[in-house]
C-alpha positions, 0 to 999 in steps of 0.5 A, a space after each residue: 471460508 473464515 473471515 480471515 481467509 476472505 481478508 487474506 484473499 482480498 489482500 493478495 489481490 492488492 499484491 497481485 495487481 500492484 506488482 503487475 502494474 510495475 512489472 517491466 516498467 522503466 524508471 521513467 515510466 514509473 514516474 510519468 504522470 498522465 496529467 499535471 498534478 496526477 499521481 505516478 505509478 511509483 507514487 500510487 504503488 508506494 502509497 498503497 504499500 505504505 498505507 497497508 504497512 502503517 495501518 496493519 502494523 498499528 493494529 498488529 502491534 508490530 514495527 512497520 516493514 518500512 523501517 524493520 526491513 530498512 525499506 526507508 533506507 533502500 528507497 532513500 526518498 527526500 520526504 519524512 520517513 514516516 510519510 505514507 502519502 496522505 496530504 502530500 503536495 504535487 511536488 512531494 508526489 514527484 519525489 517518490 522515485 523507485 525501480 519496479 523491482 524495489 516497489 515490488 519487493 516492498 509490496 511483497 514484504 508488506 503483503 507477507 507481514 499482512 498475511 502473517 497477521 491475518 493468520 492470527 485474526 479470529 472472527 471475534 477479533 474483527 469486532 475489537 475497537 482499534 481507533 476511538 477517534 471516530 464516531 462510531 469507533 473503528 473496529 479491526 474489521 472496519 479498519 482492514 476493509 478501509 485499507 482494502 478499499 483504499 489500496 484496491 483503488 490505488 492499485 487499479 489507478 496504477 494499472 490504468 496509468 500503466 495501460 495509458 503508458 504501454 498501449 499502442 
């Protein structure tokens, strides 16, 4: 298995977990927050897809799926179009509302773009510096693992909240 194949498998697990977390839920369930100030499933899944979309498009040198496929218009959120969820207030988190079908469609589209990019990545590419704002500078491999880590945590949180909402 090549490093790109390994990364592809890991990113596919994000897709599987995130889409399973929203599958069959009502709009009210998707925006339910288990505690004041907590994140909803809708926000968690939207955020993980936005982060993956933003970060992978940057390193791939492509337009984000969010704008290229007009998910920004389809979601119609009352937040800045370049928002990814970082530093959002609790009020802004509550403004992220979408159907399960729309959330799943965005996750799937982002996954397809990520998989297409990963199919072009060689082992040598993973050592390429993609962000010099950090010390040490961030390589492509580190950036991709960072996105994986963040996204898997949020997908797991969404699955947990789903369990809270749908269990006995």
